[in-house]
N, C-alpha and C positions, 0 to 999 in steps of 0.2 A: 063705327070703328072702335069706340070705347067699349062697346058690348063684346066685340070680338076679343079684345085684349083681356077683358074681365073673364070671359069664358075660358080663354087659354090659361090664364093664371089659376083658375079653379081646377081645370083639368090637371095641370102640373102638380098642384098641391095634393090632389087626390091620388095621383099616380105615385107620389113619393111615400104615401102611407100604404101602398099595396103590400100584401104578404110576400115574404121571400119565397123563392122557388123551393119546392119540396125536395128532400134528399132522395137519391136513388135507393132502390131496395137494398137493404143491408148496410147502408152508409149511416154514420152518425158523426156528430161534431163534438169536439172537446176543446176547452179553453184552458191555457196555462202558460208557463214560462218555457221557452225553447232552450234546451241545453245541449251541448256537445257531449256525447257519451261514447268513449272508445272510437270506433270507426264510424259510428252513426250518430243519431240524435235521439233525444227523449223529451217528453213534455213533463215538466215537474210542476208542483204546486197547482195541480189540476183542480178546477172548480167542480165539486161533486164528490162522489164516493171514492172513485179511483184517484189515487194521489200521484201515480207515476205511469206514464205511457211510453213504451218503447216504440220507435218509428222504424218499420221494417224496410222502407225504401229510401236509403240514404242518397239515391240518385236525384231525389227531389231537390230543387235549388233552395236550401234552407240556411246555408252558411251565413248569409247577411242578416239573418234574423235571430241569431243566438243571443240570449239575454233579453229578448223582447217578449212581450205578452202577445200570443197569437191564438187563433182558433184554427184547429186542423179538422178537416173533414176526410173521412176515409172508411175503410172496412176493417173489421177485426180479422187478423190472420194468426196462424199458429206462431208462437214465440219460442224462445230458448227453453222456457219452462211454463208449466200451467199457471203459475202464480203471477206472471207478468202479463199485463194487458198490452198487446202489440197491435199496431195499426199500420196499414199501407195507406199512405196519404194520397188523396185525389185532389185536394184543394187546401190552400192555406190563406188565411186572412190576417193581416197585420193589424193588431189592436192598439199597441202602445210601444214606445221605444224603451220602456223600462218595465221591470217586473216588481210587484209589491214586495 
């Protein structure tokens, strides 16, 4: 009985360190502060080279996360202009209730 419990614990610990699922083709993830921008949303203070990401699909349920640090996953889509990095969100992960 003790051996079964020990093996179960080892299995659960090992499973918790498993690699996250791979992103679908063309998808990428970005982390930053979610902000309301006009009729839509944007990711500001983005970690990495791009400092601002426009979010193309405002139908995503993002309102409750404005001002929070989030990670968005999605695909790049054409934006209002070539200079703006624009994404269609396929997933959002809440990281913190505040932004730095």
